C-alpha positions in Angstrom: 69.8 70.6 86.3 67.0 68.1 86.9 65.2 68.1 90.2 64.6 64.4 90.7 67.1 62.3 92.7 70.1 61.2 90.6 71.5 57.7 90.5 73.1 55.1 88.3 71.8 51.5 88.2 73.5 48.7 86.3 71.4 45.5 86.2 72.6 42.1 85.0 75.2 43.9 83.0 77.2 41.9 80.5 80.0 43.0 78.2 82.7 41.4 76.1 85.3 42.8 73.7 85.2 41.9 70.0 87.8 39.2 70.5 85.5 37.4 73.0 87.3 38.6 76.1 84.7 38.8 78.8 84.6 41.9 81.1 81.3 41.6 82.9 78.8 38.8 83.3 75.7 39.7 85.3 77.2 42.7 87.1 74.9 44.4 89.6 75.9 47.8 90.9 74.3 51.2 91.7 75.7 54.6 92.5 73.8 57.1 94.5 74.4 60.7 95.5 77.9 61.5 96.8 81.5 61.0 95.7 82.5 57.4 95.0 86.1 56.2 94.3 86.0 53.2 91.9 89.1 51.1 92.3 90.4 47.7 91.1 93.4 46.1 89.5 94.3 46.8 85.9 92.0 44.9 83.6 89.1 44.6 86.1 86.9 46.8 84.0 86.8 50.2 85.7 87.2 52.3 82.6 84.8 50.0 80.7 82.2 50.5 83.3 82.4 54.2 83.1 82.1 54.1 79.3 79.0 51.9 79.6 77.4 54.3 82.0 78.4 57.3 79.8 76.9 55.6 76.7 80.3 55.3 75.0 79.8 51.5 74.9 76.7 49.3 74.5 76.2 46.4 76.9 75.8 42.9 75.5 73.3 42.1 78.2 71.4 43.8 81.0 70.7 47.5 81.4 72.3 50.8 82.4 69.9 53.4 83.8 71.0 56.9 84.7 68.6 59.6 86.1 69.9 63.0 85.2 72.5 64.4 82.7 75.9 62.7 82.5 79.3 64.4 82.2 82.2 62.1 81.3 85.9 62.9 81.4 87.8 60.1 79.7 91.3 58.9 80.6 92.9 60.3 77.5 91.6 63.7 76.5 92.4 64.6 72.9 91.3 68.1 71.7 91.6 69.8 68.3 94.4 72.2 68.7 92.6 74.7 66.4 89.6 74.9 68.7 89.1 78.0 70.8 88.7 77.8 74.5 85.1 79.0 74.4 84.3 76.2 71.9 85.8 73.6 74.2 83.7 75.0 77.0 80.6 74.6 74.8 79.7 78.3 75.0 80.9 79.7 71.7 77.5 80.0 70.1 76.0 81.6 73.2 78.9 84.1 73.4 78.6 85.0 69.8 74.8 85.7 70.3 75.5 87.8 73.4 78.1 89.8 71.6 75.7 90.3 68.6 73.0 91.6 71.0 75.4 93.9 72.8 76.4 95.3 69.3 72.7 96.2 68.7 71.6 93.1 66.6 68.2 92.2 68.0 67.6 89.2 65.8 65.3 86.6 67.4 67.8 83.8 66.9 70.4 85.5 69.1 67.9 85.7 72.0 67.0 82.1 71.4 70.7 81.1 71.5 71.2 82.9 74.8 68.0 81.7 76.5 68.4 82.4 80.2 72.2 82.1 80.2 73.0 85.8 80.2 75.9 85.4 82.7 77.6 82.6 80.7 80.9 84.5 80.3 81.1 85.4 83.9 80.4 81.8 84.9 83.0 80.5 82.4 85.7 82.9 83.7 84.8 82.0 87.4 85.0 78.2 86.5 88.4 78.7 84.8 89.6 80.6 87.8 88.4 77.9 90.2 90.6 75.4 88.3 93.6 77.7 88.2 93.1 78.6 84.5 92.2 82.3 85.1 95.2 83.3 82.9 93.6 81.5 79.8 91.4 83.8 77.8 88.2 82.5 76.2 89.5 83.4 72.7 92.8 81.5 72.9 93.2 78.2 71.0 93.9 74.8 72.5 97.3 74.7 70.7 98.4 77.4 73.1 97.8 75.5 76.3 99.6 72.5 78.0 98.4 69.0 78.1 97.4 69.3 81.8 95.5 72.5 81.1 93.6 70.7 78.3 92.4 68.2 80.9 91.3 70.9 83.2 89.6 72.8 80.3 87.6 69.6 79.6 86.6 69.4 83.3 85.7 73.1 83.2 83.3 72.4 80.3 81.7 69.6 82.3 81.3 71.8 85.4 79.8 74.6 83.3 77.2 72.2 81.8 76.2 71.4 85.4 75.5 67.6 84.9 73.7 65.5 87.5 76.3 62.7 87.2 80.0 63.3 86.8 82.3 60.5 85.7 86.1 61.0 85.9 88.6 58.4 84.6 92.1 58.9 85.9 91.8 62.7 85.8 95.1 63.4 87.5 97.4 61.4 85.1 98.7 64.4 83.2 98.3 67.1 85.9 101.1 68.8 87.8 101.1 69.3 91.6 99.3 72.6 91.3 96.6 71.5 88.9 96.0 68.4 91.1 95.2 70.6 94.0 92.6 72.5 91.9 91.0 69.2 90.8 90.9 68.0 94.5 89.0 71.2 95.4 86.6 70.7 92.5 85.9 67.1 93.6 85.4 68.3 97.3 82.9 70.9 96.1 80.8 68.5 94.0 77.3 67.9 95.4 75.8 65.5 92.8 76.7 61.9 91.9 80.4 61.5 91.2 82.3 58.4 90.3 86.0 58.7 89.9 88.5 56.0 88.7 91.9 56.8 90.0 95.2 55.5 91.6 95.9 58.9 93.1 95.6 58.4 96.9 95.2 62.0 97.7 92.3 62.3 95.2 90.7 59.1 96.6 90.9 60.6 100.1 88.4 63.3 98.9 85.6 60.7 98.3 82.8 59.5 100.6 83.0 55.8 99.7 85.1 53.3 97.9 83.7 50.8 95.4 86.2 47.9 94.9 85.7 46.2 91.5 87.2 42.7 91.6 86.3 39.5 89.8 83.2 41.1 88.1 81.7 42.1 91.5 81.7 45.3 93.5 82.4 45.5 97.3 81.6 48.7 99.1 83.5 50.4 101.8 82.3 53.5 103.6 84.8 56.4 103.9 87.7 57.5 101.9 90.7 55.5 100.6 92.6 55.7 103.9 89.6 54.3 105.7 89.3 51.6 103.1 92.9 50.5 103.6 92.4 50.2 107.3 89.2 48.2 106.9 90.8 46.0 104.2 93.8 45.3 106.5 91.4 44.1 109.2 89.5 42.0 106.7 92.6 40.4 105.3 94.0 39.6 108.7 90.7 37.9 109.6 90.7 36.1 106.2 94.2 34.8 106.7 93.2 33.7 110.2 90.3 31.8 108.8 92.6 30.0 106.3 94.8 28.8 109.2 91.7 27.6 111.1 90.4 25.9 108.0 93.8 24.2 107.3 93.9 22.9 110.9 90.3 21.6 110.6 91.1 19.9 107.3 94.2 18.2 108.8 92.0 17.0 111.7 89.3 15.6 109.4 91.9 13.8 107.4 93.4 12.3 110.6 89.9 11.3 111.9 89.0 9.6 108.6 92.3 7.7 108.6 91.7 6.6 112.2 88.2 5.6 111.4 89.5 3.4 108.5 92.0 1.8 110.9 89.3 1.0 113.5 87.0 -0.4 110.8 89.8 -2.6 109.5 90.5 -3.9 113.0 86.8 -4.7 113.4 86.8 -6.6 110.1 89.8 -8.6 111.0 88.3 -9.4 114.5 85.0 -10.5 112.9 86.8 -12.7 110.3 88.7 -14.3 113.2 85.6 -15.0 115.2 83.8 -16.4 112.1 86.8 -18.6 111.3 86.9 -20.0 114.9 83.1 -20.4 115.0 82.8 -19.2 118.6 79.2 -18.0 118.1 76.3 -19.4 116.2 76.4 -18.7 112.5 73.2 -16.7 112.4 74.5 -14.4 115.2 77.9 -13.9 113.4 76.2 -13.1 110.1 73.9 -10.6 111.8 76.9 -8.9 113.4 78.7 -8.9 110.1 75.8 -7.1 108.4 75.5 -4.7 111.2 79.2 -3.9 111.2 79.1 -3.3 107.4 76.2 -0.9 107.7 77.8 0.9 110.6 81.1 1.0 108.8 79.5 2.5 105.7 77.7 5.2 107.7 80.9 6.0 109.6 82.9 6.3 106.4 80.3 8.5 104.7 80.1 10.7 107.7 83.8 11.3 107.9 84.1 11.8 104.1 81.3 14.4 104.2 83.1 16.2 107.1 86.3 16.1 105.0 84.6 17.5 102.0 83.0 20.3 104.1 86.4 21.1 105.5 87.9 21.4 102.0 85.1 23.7 101.0 85.6 25.9 104.0 89.3 26.1 103.2 88.6 27.0 99.5 86.3 29.8 100.6 88.8 31.1 103.2 91.6 31.0 100.6 89.4 32.8 98.1 88.8 35.7 100.6 92.6 36.3 100.8 93.8 38.7 98.1 96.7 37.6 95.9 98.0 41.0 94.7 101.6 39.7 94.6 104.4 42.0 95.5 107.8 42.2 93.7 110.5 40.9 96.0 113.9 41.2 94.5 117.5 41.6 95.8 119.6 44.3 94.0 122.9 44.5 95.9 124.9 45.5 92.8 123.0 48.8 92.5 124.5 50.0 95.8 126.3 53.4 95.8 128.6 54.4 98.8 127.5 57.5 100.7 129.1 60.6 99.3 130.1 58.9 96.0 129.6 61.4 93.1 126.8 60.1 90.9 125.8 63.0 88.6 127.2 66.5 87.8 125.3 69.2 86.0 127.4 72.2 84.9 125.9 75.5 83.6 123.3 73.5 81.8 120.8 75.1 79.4 118.1 72.7 78.3 116.1 72.8 75.2 112.9 74.9 75.6 114.6 77.3 78.1 115.1 75.7 81.5 118.5 76.1 83.2 120.8 74.7 85.8 123.0 77.5 86.9 126.5 76.8 88.3 127.5 73.3 89.2 124.9 70.8 90.6 125.9 67.5 92.1 124.0 64.3 93.1 126.0 62.1 95.6 125.6 58.7 97.1 122.2 56.9 97.3 120.1 60.1 97.4 116.4 59.7 96.6 115.4 62.8 94.8 112.0 64.1 94.0 112.0 66.4 90.9 108.9 68.6 90.9 107.5 71.5 89.0 104.7 72.6 86.8 103.8 70.8 83.6 106.1 72.2 80.8 108.8 73.3 83.3 111.3 70.9 81.6 111.4 67.9 84.0 111.2 65.3 81.2 113.7 67.3 79.1 116.2 67.4 82.0 115.9 63.6 82.5 116.2 62.9 78.8 119.3 65.1 78.7 120.9 63.3 81.6 120.1 60.0 79.9 121.8 61.2 76.7 118.7 61.2 74.6 118.8 65.0 74.1 121.7 67.3 73.7 121.7 70.4 75.9 121.7 73.9 74.3 124.8 74.6 76.5 126.7 73.2 79.4 127.2 69.6 80.4 125.4 66.7 82.1 127.9 64.0 83.3 126.9 60.8 84.9 129.7 59.1 86.9 127.9 55.7 87.3 125.8 53.4 85.1 122.3 54.8 84.7 118.9 53.8 83.4 115.9 55.9 82.5 112.2 54.8 82.6 110.2 57.2 80.4 106.5 57.9 80.7 105.8 56.1 77.4 107.4 52.8 78.5 108.9 52.5 75.0 112.1 50.7 76.3 111.0 47.2 75.2 111.0 45.6 71.8 107.4 44.5 71.2 108.4 41.7 69.0 110.6 40.0 71.6 109.5 38.1 74.7 110.0 39.4 78.2 113.0 37.1 78.7 114.6 38.2 75.4 114.1 41.9 76.3 115.9 41.4 79.6 118.7 39.4 77.9 119.4 42.4 75.6 120.1 44.5 78.8 122.1 41.7 80.4 123.8 39.8 77.5 126.2 37.8 79.8 123.5 36.4 82.1 122.3 32.8 81.5 118.7 32.1 80.5 118.1 30.3 83.8 119.5 33.2 85.8 117.3 35.7 83.9 114.2 33.5 84.4 114.9 33.1 88.1 115.2 36.8 88.6 112.1 37.6 86.4 110.1 35.3 88.6 110.7 37.9 91.4 109.0 40.4 89.1 106.0 38.1 88.8 106.9 36.7 85.4 106.8 33.0 85.9 106.8 30.1 83.4 105.0 30.9 80.2 104.5 34.5 81.3 108.2 35.2 80.8 107.9 33.9 77.2 105.0 36.3 76.3 105.8 38.9 73.6 106.2 42.4 75.1 103.6 43.7 72.6 100.9 41.6 74.1 101.4 42.6 77.7 98.8 44.6 79.6 99.7 48.1 80.9 100.7 46.9 84.4 102.6 43.9 83.0 104.5 46.1 80.5 105.5 48.4 83.3 106.8 45.4 85.4 108.7 44.1 82.4 110.2 47.5 81.7 111.2 47.9 85.3 112.8 44.4 85.2 114.8 45.2 82.1 116.2 48.3 83.7 116.9 46.9 87.2 118.3 43.6 86.0 120.6 45.2 83.4 124.3 44.6 83.5 126.2 46.6 84.6 123.6 47.3 87.4 122.2 50.8 87.3 123.5 52.9 90.2 121.4 55.9 89.0 117.8 55.2 88.2 115.6 58.0 86.7 111.8 57.6 86.5 109.4 60.0 84.7 105.9 60.0 86.1 106.1 56.2 87.0 102.7 56.0 88.6 100.7 57.2 85.6 98.3 54.5 84.5 99.3 52.1 87.3 96.6 50.6 89.5 97.0 50.5 93.3 98.6 47.0 93.1 101.0 48.3 90.5 102.0 51.2 92.6 102.6 48.9 95.6 104.7 46.6 93.3 106.8 49.6 92.2 107.3 50.7 95.8 108.4 47.3 96.9 110.9 47.0 94.0 112.3 50.4 94.8 112.7 49.4 98.4 115.3 46.9 97.2 117.1 49.4 95.0 120.2 50.7 96.7 121.4 53.2 94.1 120.6 56.9 93.5 117.1 57.6 92.5 115.6 60.6 90.7 111.8 60.6 90.3 109.8 63.2 88.3 106.4 62.8 89.8 103.3 64.8 90.9 102.0 62.1 93.3 103.1 63.3 96.7 101.9 60.1 98.5 104.0 58.0 96.2 107.1 60.2 96.7 106.7 59.9 100.5 106.3 56.1 100.2 109.7 55.7 98.4 111.6 57.6 101.1 112.6 60.8 99.2 115.7 62.4 100.9 116.0 65.5 98.7 113.5 67.7 96.8 114.4 69.7 93.7 112.1 72.3 92.1 112.4 73.1 88.4 110.8 76.5 87.8 112.8 78.3 85.2 116.0 77.1 86.9 116.8 74.1 89.2 117.1 74.6 93.0 116.9 72.7 96.2 113.6 72.9 98.1 111.8 70.9 100.8 108.5 69.0 101.0 107.2 71.8 103.3 107.9 74.4 100.7 106.3 72.4 98.0 103.1 72.0 100.1 103.2 75.8 100.9 103.4 76.5 97.2 100.5 74.3 96.5 98.4 75.9 99.3 99.3 79.4 97.9 98.2 78.6 94.4 
């Protein structure tokens, strides 16, 4: 590792996509030692900024300077399934040279390949063990490991290379609860410069500071994400208070300007009356008239300037108030009476081996968290209940209308508009009714006519959620598979507010404990070979033990 202080400096940074969409124009930002959480709404440029720093993209204007070596973990990790683990870790050549030397081959190129890295295998095994991958041998191929393990392997490779700057883009998206805990520990132990883009609250609570990217500028907040939320709440309360003050001042300035105009009009009428009655010498009346006109002009300009300043203060105050709109929707037809049988699973054997032994019931408006390791069969179970997969044996019987939100968000027809997609799910609803209800999901006016294939990730999620929740008959069982993946913080809040209005039974397969707590989970199910009831306390104990 280099010995000089490490830092990232972006100066007058400009970048736009090939279609002309501008991302940055004159961005100024610097990251020093410590752990920084980079947050912002979808489309604000967080991932783009990391790619610019990592050298994956070239800025149109300005400069990016990084002192030290950079390690970058992209949001979507794709590895060749034929690669061996040691190749992914970047130590295959060194290992081969070590093994050749141990076998008695003293060729100079082997010693050159090893250099000073004689303990590379021990460090690699220790790093894998640190990330919970101790069971994976260095000679295995990527095709033998899960998607979540692939992400951790790529992180292990970065840690082994010991970069000065570590950039992580949504690293927890495909990690199960246990893998996330390993990642949190690795982030806590990092001592160099670290910038992490994430919507995972628990991960963001491991950082030292928050950088909020909004409108092409970065605002800094000391402390972790919880501290940021507290500070932001105080800021927003003050900003809203300033809006009220500015609105009051603007009304007062308008009133004073109106009163000034009335006074001036009365003076003009009085002057005209005196002139008509010739009560004073003409030269005196003309002098008074000119003086009144000058005074009136100054008075009018003064009040108009005050009114203009009041408007500017109001505009500034309004700009300081965030407009991350929340979904507000009423869904009374989704209600399920307490105790009503919603779902029955009987002696169910899923594809790929997971089981549900005996008979398993879901009743009433339960809110169920479905947890387990990656590959345990959570998605398979939800798809089987939704009728998308046939079980190997047994039965999954839903007693109420149900809807399923898959990870891939492939529910919508990309060629149709948002309105048309919802109309497919609710064929008897009028166009006006659909539009009125879509407005509650933040699709207003022309936005509702936008083709699904052109929506951003967050918009597509909202449109898919609208199509499910506004369906007829209304779903009384809603199943969500990793719904917070790829959602920004505003998107997670919007999902939470929508689910607050949902009155049916809910099953959520998710590794985000903070989100599960926010939606009021009433029952925890663990899928680990078979399905069984558990508790949040037991889940946390399992995490701590592993």
